[in-house]
N, C-alpha and C positions, 0 to 999 in steps of 0.2 A: 163786697165784704166791708163792714165798717170797722173803725179802730177799736171797738169794744171787745174784740176777740182776745181772750186770755188762755182759754183751754181749747185744744184742737184734737180732732179725730179724723182719720181718713178711711173710708170704706172702698175697697177695690172689688168691683163686680167681676166674678170669674168668667173669663172668655165672654165678655159682655155681648158682642154681636151674636154669639151662638145662643143667647137666651131669647132671641126673637125668632119666632116660627115663620118660615116662608109662607106666603099666602097659598092656600090650597089651590092647585092647578097651575101655579107658576114655577114649581120646582124644576120643570124641564129646562127653564131658561138658564139654570146654573150647571147644566150638564157638562162634564169633562170626561176625556177619554184617557184610559190607562191600558197597559198591556193585559189587564185582567177584565177589561170591559168598560162599559159606560156607567158613570155614577152621577148622581145629582144630589144637591144639598137639600135637606129638610129644614135646616135653620139658616139664618142669614150669614153668609160667609164674609170674610174680610176681602176687600178688593172691589166690591160692587160700587158703582159710582154714587149711588144714593145711600149707601150704608151709613156713613157718618151722620148725615142729616136725619136719617130715620132713627138712629139710636138717640141722638140729642132730642129729637121730638118726643121719643118715649120718656126720656128723663124729665123733660119739661111737663109732660102730661102726668107723670106719676108723682112728682114732688113740687107742684106749683105753690102749695101752701107754705113751703119752707124756703124755697130759693129766694135769695135776697134778704132773708131775715136771719137765718143761721145756717144756711147751706149754700155751697157753691158746687156746681157740677162741671166736670170736664171729661166728657165721654164716659168711660167706665170708672172714673175716680170721683168719689163724693166726699167733699170736705165739709165737716160740721164744726162750727166755731161758736163759743159761748163766753160770757163774761165771768161766770163762776162755775165751779165743778158741779154744784147742785143743778144749775140750769142746764149744764152740758149733759148730764145723765138723762134729764127729761127730754132734751132734744134728740139724743141718741135713741132713746126708746121710741120716740115718734117716728124717726126715720126708719129704724129697723122694722117697726110694726108695719109700715107701708110697704117696704120691700118684701116682707114675708107675705103680706096679703096679695101682692102682685106676682109672687113666685119668682122673685129676682134674688139670685144667690151670690154671696160674697166669697172671695178667696181669703180665708182667715190669715194665712201666712203673709199676705201682702197688706193687711190692714194695720193701722196704728190707732191706739185709743188713749185719750186723756193725757196728751203731752202739751208742753208749753212751746214747742217748735216742731214744724212738720214740713216735709218736702212735698210740694204740690203745684202743678206738675212741672218740674224743672226750676221751681222757685223754692226758696226757704222762707216759710211764713211763721212769724212769731208776733207777740204783742208789740214788739218794737217796730215792725214793719215787714217789708218784703226785700229779700236779698237774692242774688244770683246763686245757683247751685254750684258750689266750689268744684265738684267733679266735672260738670259740663264746661265750666270756665277753664279748667285745667286742660281739657281737650282742645279748646280754642287757643290757649296760650302755647301749647306744645305743637300746634298744627305746623307741619313743614311748609315751606314756601311752595305755593301751587305751581304745577308744571303743565297744567292743561285747563281748558275751559271747564271740564267736569270738576276738577279740583276746586276751582274758584266758586262754582255753583254750590258745591257742598259746604265750603267754608262760609260763604255768604248766607246760605240758608240757616246754618246753626247760629251764626252771629246775629242774624236778623231777629231770631227768637228773643234776644235780649236787648233789642233796640230801644225799648222804653227806658233803659238805664243809661243810655248814652246821648248826651246833648248833640244835636245836629248829625245824627247817625247817617241819614241819607246823603248829606253833603260830603261827609267824610268818606263814605263808601262809594261815592260816584265813580271813581276810576275802576273799581271792581265791577260795579253794576254795568258799566259800558262793555266789559269783556263778555258778559253772559247774555248780551242781546243776540237775537236771531241773526245768523249769517255774519257774525263778527268773528274775525280770525283772532287766535290767541296771540297776544303780544305783551309780555310782562316787562314793564319799564319802571323807572324810578317813582312815578306817581302811584302805580299799583303797589309797589313795595312799601312806600310810605303809608298808604291807606291801610294795607294789611297789618303792618306793625303797630300803627296807631290804634286800630280797633282792638288788637290783642292787649295793648297796654291799658286802654280805657276800660275794657271789660274785666281785666285783672284787678282794677281798683274801683270797680263799680260802686256807686253809693247805696246806702240803705234808703229805700223808698218808703215813705209813710203810707199807712193804710188810710183810706178816706173816711172822714166822719161827716155823714150827710146832714148832721144837725148844725154844722158850721159852714161858713162861707168859703168858697173856692176862689183862687186867684189864678189867672192865666197871663203869662208873659210870652210875647211873640217877638221873633226877629226874622230877618231875611238876609240872604247873601245873593251873589250874582246868579247862582244856579239852584239854590234851595231855600226852603222856609223851615222854621222850627218854632217850637213852643214848649213850655213846661207848665204842667198843672200842679198847683201848690195849695197847701193850707198852713197858715202861720209860718210862712217862708220855708216850709219843708217840702221838697219835691215829692210828688206822688207818681208822676210819669212824665217822660219826655216824648215829644212828638216831632217828627221830621218828615220831609217829603222833597224829593228832587223835582225841580220845575222842568217843564217841557213845553214846546209849542209857543203860543202867544204869551203865556204867563212869564216866559223868560224876559220879555221886553217890558213888563210892568215897571213903573217907577218904584223905588224902595217903599214908599208909603203904601202903595197899592199891594205890594207883595206882603207887607206886614198885615194888612187888612185881610188879604187872602189867607194868610196863615191862621188868623183868628177864625175865619169861616171854616177852614178845613179841620181845625182841631175840634171845633164844636160839632161838626158833622161826624167826626170820628168817635 
């Protein structure tokens, strides 16, 4: 999405996965047993390994002319953005026309039209930029101190969703990441407590990230520490996204200059 978005709409496809028909002859692969007998799905159910990629492939096939120009798709949510209301109405007509022709149906109660700010998905998007969803961050801020590996994994998963807003997230979260490794016993100490509280504080005061303008130059700043690398993507000194990664194996022994170069390579790959 470029920074020219001023008007936004969100189209929510109703039970998106269920709008894809199972291939004829493969229905038996979804058979499940109940006390009333055996049943099989005629449409794609939630939970199949390839369901997410299948659905996104459908969206990319249906809306290729619009994606990257005035449409962003995240599974069954379709974001339409435009510079002016007049353009936006034209864009909406184009998208809705294609959805109608492909017999893809929306849930009107979950759609939003012609607003200057919209939540999509888990982010608040406006002409100013991208912010964290306050409700999601409240859940992180109010999260009780983890008492088990499962608690840490749940917290880490939610916080990681917003890692692009936190400089050096991977390095900060390293004490928590160690706890969720396979065969690692749960042991909550001062390092874990500091990381947990720091992440809560950083996300509670997360910055407004700029929307990229592909007509302008981008800047990347990289840094490295003993255990991790980080970078920030910017335009006109405004951050667009933060990147971070915890080092492992031989990369831990790189000299600082090489770690910073490695950070540049990784952020470009990402």
